[in-house]
N, C-alpha and C positions, 0 to 999 in steps of 0.2 A: 502496500500500500504504500501510497501517500498520500505522498499522496496529499499536501496542503496547497491551497490556492492562494491567495488573495493579494489584492493590491491596494488595500484601503488605508487608512482613513483616520477617523478620530482617535486621538491618543489619550491614554490614561495610564497612570503608573500603578502597578499592583503594590500593595502596602508591604509592610515588613514581612520577610520570609516566614512561611508557616513553621518552618523548622530551620533555624539558623545552623549553618554548617558546623559551627564549633559547639553547639549545644547537644547534649545527649538526646537521643530519640526516645519518644514515648514508647512504652512496650508494644503497643499495637502497630506503631509505625515501624519499629525494628523488625517485627514479625513480617510485616508486608515487604520490607526491604529484602529479607531473607528469601521470601517466596519469589520475589522478582529476580533475585540473584540466581536462584535455582533454575528458573525458567530460561534466563539468558544463557546460563552456562550449560544447558542441555542443547546440543547441536540438533537442529531440526531442518537442516537443508535437505533438498530432495535427493542429493547424491550420496551424502555421507552421514546424514542424521536420522533421527527417529522421532516423529511426532507421537508415536505410540508410547515411547518412554516418557516423554514430557507430560503427556496426558495422565499416565499412571502416577507420576509424582504429584500432580495436582489432585488427583483422586485420593491419594494417600493423605494429603493435607486436609481435604474435606472430611474424610472419614475420621481423622484425628480430632477434628473440631466438633465431632458429634453428629455429623450428617449420616443418617442410616444408609446401609448398603442399598436398600430398595430405591433410594433417591439419587443414586450414583450409577450411571450407565456408561461404561467404557464401550467403544465400538471399533472394529477394524474388519478387514476382509482377508481371506486366505491369499488372495492375489496381491494384496498390498499390505503386508503385515506391519510395515513401519510407518504407514500413513494413517494410523488410527487417531481417534479423538475421544471426546468425553462430553456427555450430557448429564447435567445435574438439575435438581429442582427442589424448591422450597414451596410446599403446598400453601395455598391461600385459604382463608376462611370463608370467602364468598363463593356461593354456588353460581352466581350470575356473571361475575367478571371473568372474561377470558384471560388466559395467561399472558405475560410479557416475556420476551426473549432477550437475553444478553448474549451476543455472539462476538467471537474474536478468533482470528486464525493464529495458530502457533507455529506454522512453518515460516521460514525466513529465506531470504535471498542468499546465495553462496557468498562466502567471505574467505579470502585466502590470507593466511597469517603473514606471508612474505610481502603482501601489499599494504597491510595495515600498520599503523604506528604502534598500536597495542594489540594484544591478543583479542580477536573479535569474539571469542567464546569465554571470556572472563569479564565479569562486571567490574569495571574500574571507575571509581569516583575521583574526579580530578578537576580542580578549578571551577567548581560549581556545576559540573556536568556528570552524568552517567554515560560511559562509553561501552559499546558492545553491539554486536549484530542483533537486531530486534529490539533494541532499547526503546525505539519508537514503534516500528512497524513489525508486528502488531502486538508484541509481548507486553508493552506498556498497558494496553487496554485489557489483554488477556489476564495479566497479573491483577489489575484493579478489579475486574469482574470476579475472579477467583477469591481474592481477598475479601470482597463484600460478602460472598457466600460463607467464607470461613467465619467472619465476625458475626453474621446473622445466625449461623448455626450455634456458635458459642453462646450468643445472647438468648437463644430460644425465640428469636424474632418470628412473629406470625403475621405476615402481610395479609391484606384483604385479597389481593390478586396473586395467584401463583406466579412465582418467578422461576424462569428456566435459564440455564447456562449452557452454551454450546462452545466448546473449544475444538476447532477443526483444522484440518491439514489440506494443503494443495492450492491455496489461494494464489501463491506466487508463481505457479507453474502451469501455464495454459496447456490443456490437453492431457495433463496427468490426472491421477485420482484426486477427486475433490470431495472432502468430507461433507461440506454443506450441501453440495449437489446430491451426494449419496443419501444423506438424511432426508432431504426433500423428496427423493424418489422412492426410498425404501422404508424409512421410519418417520414419516411426516408427523405421526402421533407424538413423537418425542419433542419436536420443536414447534408444533402448531401453536400460534399465538395471535393475539390481537394486533401486536406490533413488535418490532425488534429494534434494539439499540446496537449500533455497529460502529466501525471506524469510518473515517471520511470527513469528519468535522474537526474543529479545533481552532487554536489561535495562532497569531503571527505577531512577532515583535518588530520593533523598528530597526533591528540589527544589532542592538546592544543587549547583552543578557540582562534580564530583570534583576538578577542578583548584583549587577554592577551599575544599577541605575537606569536601565533601559525601560522602554514603555511597551505595553501590550496594545497594539493598534486595533485589533479586531478579533472577534470570535465568530466562527462559522458553524451553522447547522446544515449539514449536507442533506438535501432533499432531492434525491434522484442522482443518477450517474449514467455515463455512457456505457455501451456494451462493447466488449473487446472481441476482435476477430482478426486472425491472420489469414492472408491469402498467399499462395505460392504462384508466382508468375513465371512461366517457363517459355523460353524460345529454343527451338531446335533447328538443326541444319545438317546436311550430309557431311559437312566439314571437308577436309582435304589437306594437301601439303601447303605449309605456310609460305613456301617460296613462290606460290602462284595464287596470290590472294584474289578474291572476287568481292564484289560489293555486298552481296548477301552474306551476312555474318550474324550468328546468334548473339554475340556480345553487343554488336551495334543495334540490333533489333530490340534487345532488352533495354539497352541504354536509352534509346529513343522513347520507349514506352514509359520508363521511369521519369524521364524529363517531362513528359506530358502530365504525369501524375503530380509532379512537383508544381507545375504551373496551374493545375486545376484547383479550384476552391468550391467545395460543396455549398449549396444555398444556405443563407442565413435562416435560422429557425429560433423560435422562442417557445418556452413552456412557462407555467406559472412561476416556477422557481427562478429561472434565469431572468424572466421579466422583472420580478421583484428585486433580484440582485442588482441588475444593471440600473434600475431606477433608484434604489436606495444608495447603492455604492457610488453611483454617478453624482447624486446630489451632495453626498458627503465629501467626495473627492474634489469636485470643482475643477477648474482649469480646463485645458483643451481636451484632455482625456475624459474628464467627468462630463463635459458637455456632449462629447461624442457618444458616451455610454447612454445618455438620456435620448439623444437624437436617434440612435439606432433602434431603440424601443419604439419611438414614435413612428419611424419609417425604416423598416428593415432593408429597403432598397437605397438608403442614403449612402452612396458610394464615398462621399467625402468623409463621413463619420467612420465608415468601415476602413478607409485608408489609415486613419489615426489608430484605430483599435488593432489593426494588423501588426502594429509595432510592438504590441504586448502579447507575447505568445500565449499566456494564460487566458486573457480576455478573448483573444481570437479563437482559441480552441473551444471556449464555451458557446460560441455562436453557431457552430455547425459540426457535422461529421468531419473527421480528419483522417487522412491516410498518408503513410510515409514509408519509404523503403528503409529497412533496417538490416538486412543481410543480403549478400550477393555471393553466388558461387558460379564459376564459369570455366569452360575449357577442360581439356584432359591431357594436354601436353604443350610444352613451350614451343615446339616446332610444328604445330598442327592447327589448322583452322578449327574453331570450337564447334563441337557437335551439339552442345547443350549449354544454356546459361539460365540460371534461376535466381530469383530474388524473393525475399519475404517482404510483403507489403502489410504493414500493421495498421489496422483501422480501429478508431474509437468512434462508434456509431451513436449519433444523437438518440436520446430515448424515443422509442417507438419505431426506429428504423431497423430494418431486417438485414440479414446477411445477403439475401437474394437481391434486394433492391440496391444495396451497396455494390455488390458484384456487377450488376447490370450497368450501373453508373460508371464504374471503372472500365468496363469493357467498351462502353461507348467513348470514353475519353481516350483510351489506348488506340481504338479504331484500327486494330490489326488482328483479323480473325486467325492468323497463323499462330499467334501467341495463345497460350492456355492459362487461364486464371482459375484457381481452385481453392475453395475455403479449406482451412486445415481442420476445423472442428465443425462437424455437422450438427444440426439441431440446437445451435446456440440460442439461449433464451433471449427474448426481446426485453430491453431495459424498460422498466415501468417506473414512472415518477409517483411516489406516494403523496397523499393529500396533505395540505398544510393544516392538520387537525389541531384546533385550539386546545383540545384536551391534552395533547402531547407537546405542542409548541409552546403553549402558555407556561407550564412549569419549567421548561427548558430556559425560556427567556427570563422568567422571574428569578430563578435560582442563579442564573448567570449574572444578573444584576447584583445579587447578594455577594457572590464569590469573586466577581470581576467588575467591581463598581466603575461605572462611567465608560465601559467598553461596549462599542456597538456590536450587536449580534446580527449577522446577516444570513439569510437562507442562500445556499449555493448549490450548484450542480457539480459533482466531481467529474473532472475530465478524464480521470483514470477509471478503474473498475475495481469493485470489491465482490465479496461473495453474496451481496444483496441480490444480485441478478438471479440467483438460484432459489431464493426464498419465495417460492411461488405463492402469491396471494397474501403474503405477510408484509404490510407496509414497513419499510426499513429506513431508519434515520441514522445518519452519521453525527454523533453527538459532539457538542463543544467540549472543551476541557484542556488537554495538554496543549501547550503552545510551542511553536517552532521559530527558528530564526529564518530570515528571508532566503538563506542559501539551501534550505531544505534539510539541514542537519545530517547529511550523509545517508539519507534513506536510499536503499538500493545501491549505494556507492561505498566509499571508503569512510572509516572512522565514524560510523553512525553514533549519534549522541542525543541526549535530551537533558535539559536543565533539571537539576534535582528538584528545585522548587516547582517547576512545571509539573513533574510527575506527582509530587505530594499534594499539590493544590488540586490537580485533576481528580485525584482519589477522593478528596473531601467533597468536591462538587458532585461527582458522579454518585457517591454514596447518598447524598441528599436527594439527587434526582431519582435514583431507583426507589427510595422510600416514598417520594412524592407520587410517582407513577404507579407504585404498587398499592397506594392507598394507606 
């Protein structure tokens, strides 16, 4: 994931750190830190790690806290023994309220020790940050959700609404086994809920750590996201001896097609979420960009406004489907004309858009029937935007005002993708909480990190939010 957006806006400074670095941690915070450490230090990469092991460790903590075995359901399949996960639940007292779901993925992107400054699979606290693979994406949220369950179990907390927890694997690897998808298709009863809280939202600073006097500029509530799809684009040719070149060349044909994709821009689209975001963020931001944001809402065909917004890659991506070449492989010998050239074209499809119509649009742009374009994952779900339900959005905003006073909360559409797309029929929201720096904190890259204060503050906010939404 990432997975954070925003270019906004009003500034407010978070007050004194909830837990000063030089002060001893409260017992419950120390226990949370140890849970978080254990999760970070359990390798859950697709090639060398085991989500099943990580899920088992979290299950052991829930059991030790007093959650009965019948409320803890580990899952895996014989074909994917290391890609397992965990579902847990705290029963509610109400017979009429439908459950709520807390979901987080525990798999992480690969991290090589030789590339990192620090060991990526050791939790290292340094200069106000926690470092390690998954410290943000998405073990921060997985640890917070699990810790909430641990504390609720110890307290004997009885919510009105049943609370469910799902820790799943496979979010970071398209086409691999995906735990959220498996649960939705095979054990929907375990995760069925009125709504789900997920990754995808969060805050952004002005570039200076809060612990060093920086400001939190914005908090976002993710309401909807794009759908992910890869296409394989292939050019073929009889080839031949490189000493006698001809104009027809698989590499040239592929290159020409990719350049056409580069120059093409899908039509501008809006939904309720992006319309609200561009309107509110544009008004708060002001200046040329702010005016362009408001103008494009008023008239999606405003080319002058679009030209301004194209300069901001995040804002531009929120306006339409995007497709980009990410991998190329061509030729079979240095002294031979290529017989085959392939490229991966990665698309992030605007909510409601299908693989078929995106493929048709690309084929029209390429305009070369000799080239073959094939989706890598068949039956990809269509991204659905959940409603701006006041019963959910209201508490999110009210508690954000308490925990992050003076900070603007904006609805936003994630330009990336999460497991929300697999939760068929369950409105899923990416909650505010942990904040990041403008550089993205190394998510999916090197030296991933999160401010210590950001993690602890998010834990406090999300605990209050779960209690509020659970009644």
